[in-house]
PyMOL Python script that loads the backbone (N, CA, C, O; Angstrom):
from pymol import cmd

cmd.read_pdbstr("""\
ATOM      1  N   MET A   1    -204.014 148.164  92.270  1.00  0.00           N
ATOM      2  CA  MET A   1    -203.267 149.099  91.471  1.00  0.00           C
ATOM      3  C   MET A   1    -201.918 149.306  92.126  1.00  0.00           C
ATOM      4  O   MET A   1    -201.848 149.763  93.267  1.00  0.00           O
ATOM      5  N   ALA A   2    -200.792 148.959  91.389  1.00  0.00           N
ATOM      6  CA  ALA A   2    -199.428 149.113  91.897  1.00  0.00           C
ATOM      7  C   ALA A   2    -198.964 150.467  91.482  1.00  0.00           C
ATOM      8  O   ALA A   2    -198.920 150.777  90.291  1.00  0.00           O
ATOM      9  N   VAL A   3    -198.587 151.350  92.523  1.00  0.00           N
ATOM     10  CA  VAL A   3    -198.215 152.761  92.304  1.00  0.00           C
ATOM     11  C   VAL A   3    -196.732 152.852  92.545  1.00  0.00           C
ATOM     12  O   VAL A   3    -196.190 152.298  93.502  1.00  0.00           O
ATOM     13  N   ARG A   4    -196.111 153.552  91.667  1.00  0.00           N
ATOM     14  CA  ARG A   4    -194.632 153.816  91.801  1.00  0.00           C
ATOM     15  C   ARG A   4    -194.341 155.291  91.767  1.00  0.00           C
ATOM     16  O   ARG A   4    -195.101 156.039  91.152  1.00  0.00           O
ATOM     17  N   ILE A   5    -193.259 155.755  92.408  1.00  0.00           N
ATOM     18  CA  ILE A   5    -192.782 157.035  92.332  1.00  0.00           C
ATOM     19  C   ILE A   5    -191.556 156.940  91.365  1.00  0.00           C
ATOM     20  O   ILE A   5    -190.570 156.280  91.693  1.00  0.00           O
ATOM     21  N   ARG A   6    -191.619 157.582  90.210  1.00  0.00           N
ATOM     22  CA  ARG A   6    -190.599 157.425  89.142  1.00  0.00           C
ATOM     23  C   ARG A   6    -190.333 158.715  88.486  1.00  0.00           C
ATOM     24  O   ARG A   6    -190.983 159.713  88.796  1.00  0.00           O
ATOM     25  N   MET A   7    -189.358 158.745  87.545  1.00  0.00           N
ATOM     26  CA  MET A   7    -189.073 159.980  86.863  1.00  0.00           C
ATOM     27  C   MET A   7    -189.651 159.903  85.474  1.00  0.00           C
ATOM     28  O   MET A   7    -189.561 158.868  84.814  1.00  0.00           O
ATOM     29  N   ALA A   8    -190.265 161.030  85.011  1.00  0.00           N
ATOM     30  CA  ALA A   8    -190.699 161.144  83.630  1.00  0.00           C
ATOM     31  C   ALA A   8    -189.792 162.177  82.978  1.00  0.00           C
ATOM     32  O   ALA A   8    -189.455 163.201  83.572  1.00  0.00           O
ATOM     33  N   ARG A   9    -189.408 161.883  81.742  1.00  0.00           N
ATOM     34  CA  ARG A   9    -188.396 162.724  81.037  1.00  0.00           C
ATOM     35  C   ARG A   9    -189.087 163.801  80.232  1.00  0.00           C
ATOM     36  O   ARG A   9    -190.011 163.549  79.459  1.00  0.00           O
ATOM     37  N   TYR A  10    -188.631 164.936  80.430  1.00  0.00           N
ATOM     38  CA  TYR A  10    -189.032 166.180  79.652  1.00  0.00           C
ATOM     39  C   TYR A  10    -187.844 166.842  79.046  1.00  0.00           C
ATOM     40  O   TYR A  10    -186.734 166.341  79.226  1.00  0.00           O
ATOM     41  N   GLY A  11    -187.987 167.922  78.347  1.00  0.00           N
ATOM     42  CA  GLY A  11    -186.834 168.686  77.852  1.00  0.00           C
ATOM     43  C   GLY A  11    -186.591 168.350  76.424  1.00  0.00           C
ATOM     44  O   GLY A  11    -187.275 167.571  75.760  1.00  0.00           O
ATOM     45  N   LYS A  12    -185.508 169.040  75.998  1.00  0.00           N
ATOM     46  CA  LYS A  12    -185.079 168.901  74.615  1.00  0.00           C
ATOM     47  C   LYS A  12    -184.128 167.753  74.421  1.00  0.00           C
ATOM     48  O   LYS A  12    -183.647 167.197  75.408  1.00  0.00           O
ATOM     49  N   LYS A  13    -183.827 167.364  73.178  1.00  0.00           N
ATOM     50  CA  LYS A  13    -182.769 166.426  72.897  1.00  0.00           C
ATOM     51  C   LYS A  13    -181.521 166.860  73.436  1.00  0.00           C
ATOM     52  O   LYS A  13    -181.155 168.024  73.269  1.00  0.00           O
ATOM     53  N   ASN A  14    -180.750 165.932  74.146  1.00  0.00           N
ATOM     54  CA  ASN A  14    -179.502 166.217  74.829  1.00  0.00           C
ATOM     55  C   ASN A  14    -179.580 167.218  75.983  1.00  0.00           C
ATOM     56  O   ASN A  14    -178.546 167.654  76.489  1.00  0.00           O
ATOM     57  N   ASP A  15    -180.802 167.591  76.410  1.00  0.00           N
ATOM     58  CA  ASP A  15    -180.991 168.602  77.480  1.00  0.00           C
ATOM     59  C   ASP A  15    -182.103 168.137  78.263  1.00  0.00           C
ATOM     60  O   ASP A  15    -183.177 168.737  78.212  1.00  0.00           O
ATOM     61  N   PRO A  16    -181.923 167.012  79.060  1.00  0.00           N
ATOM     62  CA  PRO A  16    -183.151 166.458  79.761  1.00  0.00           C
ATOM     63  C   PRO A  16    -183.491 167.191  81.023  1.00  0.00           C
ATOM     64  O   PRO A  16    -182.647 167.852  81.628  1.00  0.00           O
ATOM     65  N   PHE A  17    -184.750 167.067  81.418  1.00  0.00           N
ATOM     66  CA  PHE A  17    -185.318 167.573  82.595  1.00  0.00           C
ATOM     67  C   PHE A  17    -186.306 166.576  83.042  1.00  0.00           C
ATOM     68  O   PHE A  17    -187.116 166.100  82.246  1.00  0.00           O
ATOM     69  N   TYR A  18    -186.270 166.231  84.331  1.00  0.00           N
ATOM     70  CA  TYR A  18    -187.142 165.110  84.789  1.00  0.00           C
ATOM     71  C   TYR A  18    -188.163 165.613  85.833  1.00  0.00           C
ATOM     72  O   TYR A  18    -187.872 166.532  86.600  1.00  0.00           O
ATOM     73  N   ARG A  19    -189.291 165.035  85.849  1.00  0.00           N
ATOM     74  CA  ARG A  19    -190.322 165.242  86.933  1.00  0.00           C
ATOM     75  C   ARG A  19    -190.447 163.948  87.676  1.00  0.00           C
ATOM     76  O   ARG A  19    -190.398 162.849  87.124  1.00  0.00           O
ATOM     77  N   LEU A  20    -190.606 164.134  88.909  1.00  0.00           N
ATOM     78  CA  LEU A  20    -190.775 162.977  89.820  1.00  0.00           C
ATOM     79  C   LEU A  20    -192.330 162.827  89.907  1.00  0.00           C
ATOM     80  O   LEU A  20    -193.025 163.715  90.401  1.00  0.00           O
ATOM     81  N   VAL A  21    -192.827 161.707  89.425  1.00  0.00           N
ATOM     82  CA  VAL A  21    -194.238 161.570  89.296  1.00  0.00           C
ATOM     83  C   VAL A  21    -194.734 160.323  90.049  1.00  0.00           C
ATOM     84  O   VAL A  21    -193.998 159.344  90.176  1.00  0.00           O
ATOM     85  N   VAL A  22    -195.913 160.357  90.519  1.00  0.00           N
ATOM     86  CA  VAL A  22    -196.521 159.105  91.132  1.00  0.00           C
ATOM     87  C   VAL A  22    -197.466 158.589  89.918  1.00  0.00           C
ATOM     88  O   VAL A  22    -198.336 159.287  89.398  1.00  0.00           O
ATOM     89  N   ALA A  23    -197.183 157.366  89.581  1.00  0.00           N
ATOM     90  CA  ALA A  23    -197.961 156.767  88.440  1.00  0.00           C
ATOM     91  C   ALA A  23    -198.209 155.301  88.649  1.00  0.00           C
ATOM     92  O   ALA A  23    -197.521 154.625  89.414  1.00  0.00           O
ATOM     93  N   ASP A  24    -199.218 154.828  87.944  1.00  0.00           N
ATOM     94  CA  ASP A  24    -199.433 153.379  87.935  1.00  0.00           C
ATOM     95  C   ASP A  24    -198.267 152.692  87.321  1.00  0.00           C
ATOM     96  O   ASP A  24    -197.680 153.229  86.382  1.00  0.00           O
ATOM     97  N   LYS A  25    -197.878 151.497  87.808  1.00  0.00           N
ATOM     98  CA  LYS A  25    -196.709 150.835  87.305  1.00  0.00           C
ATOM     99  C   LYS A  25    -196.739 150.371  85.940  1.00  0.00           C
ATOM    100  O   LYS A  25    -195.697 150.169  85.317  1.00  0.00           O
ATOM    101  N   GLN A  26    -197.922 150.188  85.429  1.00  0.00           N
ATOM    102  CA  GLN A  26    -198.196 149.707  84.033  1.00  0.00           C
ATOM    103  C   GLN A  26    -198.238 150.736  82.946  1.00  0.00           C
ATOM    104  O   GLN A  26    -198.211 150.433  81.753  1.00  0.00           O
ATOM    105  N   ARG A  27    -198.303 151.967  83.397  1.00  0.00           N
ATOM    106  CA  ARG A  27    -198.330 153.108  82.403  1.00  0.00           C
ATOM    107  C   ARG A  27    -196.971 153.333  81.831  1.00  0.00           C
ATOM    108  O   ARG A  27    -195.985 152.976  82.475  1.00  0.00           O
ATOM    109  N   PRO A  28    -196.849 153.919  80.624  1.00  0.00           N
ATOM    110  CA  PRO A  28    -195.601 154.245  80.009  1.00  0.00           C
ATOM    111  C   PRO A  28    -194.831 155.269  80.794  1.00  0.00           C
ATOM    112  O   PRO A  28    -195.458 155.971  81.588  1.00  0.00           O
ATOM    113  N   ARG A  29    -193.504 155.428  80.647  1.00  0.00           N
ATOM    114  CA  ARG A  29    -192.642 156.297  81.393  1.00  0.00           C
ATOM    115  C   ARG A  29    -193.218 157.699  81.302  1.00  0.00           C
ATOM    116  O   ARG A  29    -193.410 158.305  82.357  1.00  0.00           O
ATOM    117  N   ASP A  30    -193.526 158.300  80.079  1.00  0.00           N
ATOM    118  CA  ASP A  30    -193.989 159.608  79.963  1.00  0.00           C
ATOM    119  C   ASP A  30    -195.572 159.706  79.807  1.00  0.00           C
ATOM    120  O   ASP A  30    -196.123 160.689  79.312  1.00  0.00           O
ATOM    121  N   GLY A  31    -196.192 158.672  80.244  1.00  0.00           N
ATOM    122  CA  GLY A  31    -197.586 158.568  80.086  1.00  0.00           C
ATOM    123  C   GLY A  31    -198.443 159.266  81.213  1.00  0.00           C
ATOM    124  O   GLY A  31    -197.915 160.098  81.949  1.00  0.00           O
ATOM    125  N   LYS A  32    -199.611 158.960  81.323  1.00  0.00           N
ATOM    126  CA  LYS A  32    -200.502 159.529  82.321  1.00  0.00           C
ATOM    127  C   LYS A  32    -200.025 159.324  83.681  1.00  0.00           C
ATOM    128  O   LYS A  32    -199.581 158.207  83.943  1.00  0.00           O
ATOM    129  N   PHE A  33    -200.043 160.253  84.629  1.00  0.00           N
ATOM    130  CA  PHE A  33    -199.664 159.999  85.984  1.00  0.00           C
ATOM    131  C   PHE A  33    -200.670 160.602  86.964  1.00  0.00           C
ATOM    132  O   PHE A  33    -201.576 161.323  86.547  1.00  0.00           O
ATOM    133  N   ILE A  34    -200.528 160.323  88.225  1.00  0.00           N
ATOM    134  CA  ILE A  34    -201.408 160.825  89.267  1.00  0.00           C
ATOM    135  C   ILE A  34    -201.058 162.074  89.775  1.00  0.00           C
ATOM    136  O   ILE A  34    -201.930 162.934  89.907  1.00  0.00           O
ATOM    137  N   GLU A  35    -199.789 162.309  90.104  1.00  0.00           N
ATOM    138  CA  GLU A  35    -199.394 163.627  90.730  1.00  0.00           C
ATOM    139  C   GLU A  35    -197.872 163.814  90.490  1.00  0.00           C
ATOM    140  O   GLU A  35    -197.110 162.849  90.428  1.00  0.00           O
ATOM    141  N   VAL A  36    -197.461 165.119  90.356  1.00  0.00           N
ATOM    142  CA  VAL A  36    -196.063 165.474  90.245  1.00  0.00           C
ATOM    143  C   VAL A  36    -195.711 165.827  91.638  1.00  0.00           C
ATOM    144  O   VAL A  36    -196.371 166.649  92.273  1.00  0.00           O
ATOM    145  N   VAL A  37    -194.606 165.173  92.155  1.00  0.00           N
ATOM    146  CA  VAL A  37    -194.092 165.401  93.550  1.00  0.00           C
ATOM    147  C   VAL A  37    -192.708 165.967  93.599  1.00  0.00           C
ATOM    148  O   VAL A  37    -192.176 166.152  94.694  1.00  0.00           O
ATOM    149  N   GLY A  38    -192.073 166.262  92.449  1.00  0.00           N
ATOM    150  CA  GLY A  38    -190.795 166.964  92.488  1.00  0.00           C
ATOM    151  C   GLY A  38    -190.182 167.099  91.054  1.00  0.00           C
ATOM    152  O   GLY A  38    -190.783 166.688  90.061  1.00  0.00           O
ATOM    153  N   THR A  39    -189.000 167.674  91.003  1.00  0.00           N
ATOM    154  CA  THR A  39    -188.282 167.795  89.754  1.00  0.00           C
ATOM    155  C   THR A  39    -186.765 167.472  89.968  1.00  0.00           C
ATOM    156  O   THR A  39    -186.203 167.512  91.063  1.00  0.00           O
ATOM    157  N   TYR A  40    -186.232 167.178  88.889  1.00  0.00           N
ATOM    158  CA  TYR A  40    -184.768 166.870  88.869  1.00  0.00           C
ATOM    159  C   TYR A  40    -184.218 167.380  87.531  1.00  0.00           C
ATOM    160  O   TYR A  40    -184.657 167.002  86.445  1.00  0.00           O
ATOM    161  N   ASP A  41    -183.163 168.322  87.699  1.00  0.00           N
ATOM    162  CA  ASP A  41    -182.562 168.836  86.576  1.00  0.00           C
ATOM    163  C   ASP A  41    -181.033 168.588  86.611  1.00  0.00           C
ATOM    164  O   ASP A  41    -180.306 169.315  87.288  1.00  0.00           O
ATOM    165  N   PRO A  42    -180.549 167.556  85.877  1.00  0.00           N
ATOM    166  CA  PRO A  42    -179.097 167.220  85.995  1.00  0.00           C
ATOM    167  C   PRO A  42    -178.125 168.306  85.476  1.00  0.00           C
ATOM    168  O   PRO A  42    -176.941 168.315  85.815  1.00  0.00           O
ATOM    169  N   ASN A  43    -178.677 169.238  84.628  1.00  0.00           N
ATOM    170  CA  ASN A  43    -177.770 170.251  84.032  1.00  0.00           C
ATOM    171  C   ASN A  43    -177.770 171.563  84.951  1.00  0.00           C
ATOM    172  O   ASN A  43    -176.987 172.475  84.688  1.00  0.00           O
ATOM    173  N   ASN A  44    -178.587 171.643  85.947  1.00  0.00           N
ATOM    174  CA  ASN A  44    -178.566 172.811  86.829  1.00  0.00           C
ATOM    175  C   ASN A  44    -177.651 172.637  87.936  1.00  0.00           C
ATOM    176  O   ASN A  44    -177.897 171.779  88.783  1.00  0.00           O
ATOM    177  N   LYS A  45    -176.568 173.403  88.019  1.00  0.00           N
ATOM    178  CA  LYS A  45    -175.548 173.169  89.055  1.00  0.00           C
ATOM    179  C   LYS A  45    -176.005 173.604  90.422  1.00  0.00           C
ATOM    180  O   LYS A  45    -175.639 172.958  91.404  1.00  0.00           O
ATOM    181  N   SER A  46    -176.804 174.689  90.550  1.00  0.00           N
ATOM    182  CA  SER A  46    -177.129 175.187  91.816  1.00  0.00           C
ATOM    183  C   SER A  46    -178.255 174.413  92.537  1.00  0.00           C
ATOM    184  O   SER A  46    -178.163 174.078  93.718  1.00  0.00           O
ATOM    185  N   GLN A  47    -179.299 174.157  91.772  1.00  0.00           N
ATOM    186  CA  GLN A  47    -180.343 173.448  92.372  1.00  0.00           C
ATOM    187  C   GLN A  47    -180.870 172.263  91.520  1.00  0.00           C
ATOM    188  O   GLN A  47    -181.802 172.435  90.736  1.00  0.00           O
ATOM    189  N   LYS A  48    -180.307 171.137  91.669  1.00  0.00           N
ATOM    190  CA  LYS A  48    -180.580 169.996  90.894  1.00  0.00           C
ATOM    191  C   LYS A  48    -181.991 169.302  91.209  1.00  0.00           C
ATOM    192  O   LYS A  48    -182.725 168.828  90.343  1.00  0.00           O
ATOM    193  N   PHE A  49    -182.233 169.314  92.479  1.00  0.00           N
ATOM    194  CA  PHE A  49    -183.334 168.371  92.916  1.00  0.00           C
ATOM    195  C   PHE A  49    -184.297 169.098  93.897  1.00  0.00           C
ATOM    196  O   PHE A  49    -183.904 169.608  94.946  1.00  0.00           O
ATOM    197  N   LYS A  50    -185.543 169.106  93.490  1.00  0.00           N
ATOM    198  CA  LYS A  50    -186.601 169.743  94.464  1.00  0.00           C
ATOM    199  C   LYS A  50    -187.697 168.653  94.514  1.00  0.00           C
ATOM    200  O   LYS A  50    -188.082 168.012  93.536  1.00  0.00           O
ATOM    201  N   ALA A  51    -188.150 168.528  95.786  1.00  0.00           N
ATOM    202  CA  ALA A  51    -189.212 167.545  96.077  1.00  0.00           C
ATOM    203  C   ALA A  51    -190.041 168.000  97.180  1.00  0.00           C
ATOM    204  O   ALA A  51    -189.581 168.668  98.106  1.00  0.00           O
ATOM    205  N   ASP A  52    -191.360 167.619  97.087  1.00  0.00           N
ATOM    206  CA  ASP A  52    -192.270 167.870  98.106  1.00  0.00           C
ATOM    207  C   ASP A  52    -192.258 166.648  99.086  1.00  0.00           C
ATOM    208  O   ASP A  52    -192.860 165.606  98.824  1.00  0.00           O
ATOM    209  N   LYS A  53    -191.524 166.845 100.250  1.00  0.00           N
ATOM    210  CA  LYS A  53    -191.368 165.684 101.158  1.00  0.00           C
ATOM    211  C   LYS A  53    -192.616 165.159 101.764  1.00  0.00           C
ATOM    212  O   LYS A  53    -192.778 163.961 101.999  1.00  0.00           O
ATOM    213  N   GLU A  54    -193.523 166.111 102.022  1.00  0.00           N
ATOM    214  CA  GLU A  54    -194.809 165.683 102.615  1.00  0.00           C
ATOM    215  C   GLU A  54    -195.602 164.715 101.732  1.00  0.00           C
ATOM    216  O   GLU A  54    -196.117 163.700 102.201  1.00  0.00           O
ATOM    217  N   ARG A  55    -195.692 165.079 100.353  1.00  0.00           N
ATOM    218  CA  ARG A  55    -196.465 164.336  99.398  1.00  0.00           C
ATOM    219  C   ARG A  55    -195.738 162.950  99.186  1.00  0.00           C
ATOM    220  O   ARG A  55    -196.384 161.909  99.072  1.00  0.00           O
ATOM    221  N   ILE A  56    -194.356 162.993  99.140  1.00  0.00           N
ATOM    222  CA  ILE A  56    -193.632 161.806  98.923  1.00  0.00           C
ATOM    223  C   ILE A  56    -193.972 160.775 100.124  1.00  0.00           C
ATOM    224  O   ILE A  56    -194.292 159.605  99.917  1.00  0.00           O
ATOM    225  N   SER A  57    -193.873 161.293 101.258  1.00  0.00           N
ATOM    226  CA  SER A  57    -194.096 160.462 102.409  1.00  0.00           C
ATOM    227  C   SER A  57    -195.570 159.982 102.513  1.00  0.00           C
ATOM    228  O   SER A  57    -195.838 158.867 102.961  1.00  0.00           O
ATOM    229  N   TYR A  58    -196.467 160.808 102.109  1.00  0.00           N
ATOM    230  CA  TYR A  58    -197.857 160.381 101.969  1.00  0.00           C
ATOM    231  C   TYR A  58    -198.033 159.286 101.065  1.00  0.00           C
ATOM    232  O   TYR A  58    -198.722 158.328 101.415  1.00  0.00           O
ATOM    233  N   TRP A  59    -197.426 159.326  99.814  1.00  0.00           N
ATOM    234  CA  TRP A  59    -197.589 158.216  98.880  1.00  0.00           C
ATOM    235  C   TRP A  59    -196.901 156.959  99.334  1.00  0.00           C
ATOM    236  O   TRP A  59    -197.432 155.863  99.157  1.00  0.00           O
ATOM    237  N   ILE A  60    -195.772 157.090  99.894  1.00  0.00           N
ATOM    238  CA  ILE A  60    -194.997 155.870 100.481  1.00  0.00           C
ATOM    239  C   ILE A  60    -195.859 155.295 101.563  1.00  0.00           C
ATOM    240  O   ILE A  60    -195.899 154.069 101.664  1.00  0.00           O
ATOM    241  N   GLY A  61    -196.527 156.015 102.352  1.00  0.00           N
ATOM    242  CA  GLY A  61    -197.466 155.531 103.394  1.00  0.00           C
ATOM    243  C   GLY A  61    -198.606 154.819 102.820  1.00  0.00           C
ATOM    244  O   GLY A  61    -199.115 153.874 103.423  1.00  0.00           O
ATOM    245  N   LYS A  62    -199.050 155.240 101.641  1.00  0.00           N
ATOM    246  CA  LYS A  62    -200.089 154.656 100.961  1.00  0.00           C
ATOM    247  C   LYS A  62    -199.769 153.361 100.228  1.00  0.00           C
ATOM    248  O   LYS A  62    -200.679 152.696  99.733  1.00  0.00           O
ATOM    249  N   GLY A  63    -198.480 152.987 100.147  1.00  0.00           N
ATOM    250  CA  GLY A  63    -197.953 151.837  99.449  1.00  0.00           C
ATOM    251  C   GLY A  63    -197.250 152.050  98.197  1.00  0.00           C
ATOM    252  O   GLY A  63    -196.891 151.063  97.556  1.00  0.00           O
ATOM    253  N   ALA A  64    -197.003 153.270  97.758  1.00  0.00           N
ATOM    254  CA  ALA A  64    -196.123 153.463  96.551  1.00  0.00           C
ATOM    255  C   ALA A  64    -194.733 153.184  96.874  1.00  0.00           C
ATOM    256  O   ALA A  64    -194.197 153.488  97.940  1.00  0.00           O
ATOM    257  N   THR A  65    -194.111 152.518  95.784  1.00  0.00           N
ATOM    258  CA  THR A  65    -192.717 152.211  95.960  1.00  0.00           C
ATOM    259  C   THR A  65    -191.835 153.070  95.059  1.00  0.00           C
ATOM    260  O   THR A  65    -192.147 153.150  93.871  1.00  0.00           O
ATOM    261  N   PRO A  66    -190.821 153.685  95.488  1.00  0.00           N
ATOM    262  CA  PRO A  66    -190.017 154.500  94.638  1.00  0.00           C
ATOM    263  C   PRO A  66    -189.159 153.607  93.629  1.00  0.00           C
ATOM    264  O   PRO A  66    -188.879 152.447  93.934  1.00  0.00           O
ATOM    265  N   SER A  67    -188.795 154.108  92.558  1.00  0.00           N
ATOM    266  CA  SER A  67    -187.937 153.395  91.628  1.00  0.00           C
ATOM    267  C   SER A  67    -186.509 153.410  92.260  1.00  0.00           C
ATOM    268  O   SER A  67    -186.260 154.089  93.257  1.00  0.00           O
ATOM    269  N   GLU A  68    -185.637 152.673  91.668  1.00  0.00           N
ATOM    270  CA  GLU A  68    -184.263 152.603  92.205  1.00  0.00           C
ATOM    271  C   GLU A  68    -183.576 153.988  92.143  1.00  0.00           C
ATOM    272  O   GLU A  68    -182.933 154.430  93.095  1.00  0.00           O
ATOM    273  N   THR A  69    -183.742 154.645  90.989  1.00  0.00           N
ATOM    274  CA  THR A  69    -183.154 155.950  90.850  1.00  0.00           C
ATOM    275  C   THR A  69    -183.772 157.041  91.830  1.00  0.00           C
ATOM    276  O   THR A  69    -183.077 157.873  92.413  1.00  0.00           O
ATOM    277  N   VAL A  70    -185.031 156.954  91.936  1.00  0.00           N
ATOM    278  CA  VAL A  70    -185.693 157.917  92.792  1.00  0.00           C
ATOM    279  C   VAL A  70    -185.342 157.658  94.298  1.00  0.00           C
ATOM    280  O   VAL A  70    -185.225 158.595  95.087  1.00  0.00           O
ATOM    281  N   ALA A  71    -185.181 156.360  94.661  1.00  0.00           N
ATOM    282  CA  ALA A  71    -184.798 156.047  96.068  1.00  0.00           C
ATOM    283  C   ALA A  71    -183.414 156.582  96.262  1.00  0.00           C
ATOM    284  O   ALA A  71    -183.143 157.102  97.344  1.00  0.00           O
ATOM    285  N   ASN A  72    -182.525 156.504  95.330  1.00  0.00           N
ATOM    286  CA  ASN A  72    -181.086 157.140  95.571  1.00  0.00           C
ATOM    287  C   ASN A  72    -181.282 158.659  95.662  1.00  0.00           C
ATOM    288  O   ASN A  72    -180.623 159.283  96.494  1.00  0.00           O
ATOM    289  N   LEU A  73    -182.122 159.271  94.882  1.00  0.00           N
ATOM    290  CA  LEU A  73    -182.255 160.744  95.070  1.00  0.00           C
ATOM    291  C   LEU A  73    -182.906 161.097  96.451  1.00  0.00           C
ATOM    292  O   LEU A  73    -182.567 162.105  97.071  1.00  0.00           O
ATOM    293  N   LEU A  74    -183.757 160.312  96.854  1.00  0.00           N
ATOM    294  CA  LEU A  74    -184.495 160.607  98.099  1.00  0.00           C
ATOM    295  C   LEU A  74    -183.466 160.338  99.319  1.00  0.00           C
ATOM    296  O   LEU A  74    -183.649 160.891 100.404  1.00  0.00           O
ATOM    297  N   LYS A  75    -182.513 159.575  99.125  1.00  0.00           N
ATOM    298  CA  LYS A  75    -181.468 159.449 100.220  1.00  0.00           C
ATOM    299  C   LYS A  75    -180.693 160.770 100.465  1.00  0.00           C
ATOM    300  O   LYS A  75    -180.296 161.109 101.580  1.00  0.00           O
ATOM    301  N   THR A  76    -180.506 161.504  99.302  1.00  0.00           N
ATOM    302  CA  THR A  76    -179.761 162.808  99.438  1.00  0.00           C
ATOM    303  C   THR A  76    -180.489 163.851 100.258  1.00  0.00           C
ATOM    304  O   THR A  76    -179.870 164.718 100.876  1.00  0.00           O
ATOM    305  N   ILE A  77    -181.876 163.756 100.259  1.00  0.00           N
ATOM    306  CA  ILE A  77    -182.688 164.746 100.975  1.00  0.00           C
ATOM    307  C   ILE A  77    -183.114 164.234 102.345  1.00  0.00           C
ATOM    308  O   ILE A  77    -183.627 165.002 103.158  1.00  0.00           O
ATOM    309  N   GLY A  78    -182.912 162.962 102.606  1.00  0.00           N
ATOM    310  CA  GLY A  78    -183.204 162.433 103.910  1.00  0.00           C
ATOM    311  C   GLY A  78    -184.486 161.769 104.051  1.00  0.00           C
ATOM    312  O   GLY A  78    -184.816 161.287 105.135  1.00  0.00           O
TER     313      GLY A  78
END
""", "prot")
cmd.dss("prot")
cmd.show_as("cartoon", "prot")
cmd.util.cbc("prot")
cmd.orient("prot")
């Protein structure tokens, strides 16, 4: 099973809100996932990105690969 850390889109039309989820690579973008590890709100100026660093490092240690967008976001938190 190939596992990825990626973003699932939620929110209203023209007002997106994203959850960082750990999901099987073959599942749809907004489909079934294993665990929510963070959130990203591009419209919120004060706190755009929240993530559970411990769970993300746990899943990366287990072999999960972050998507390109998530990898860029993870660089901002270190």
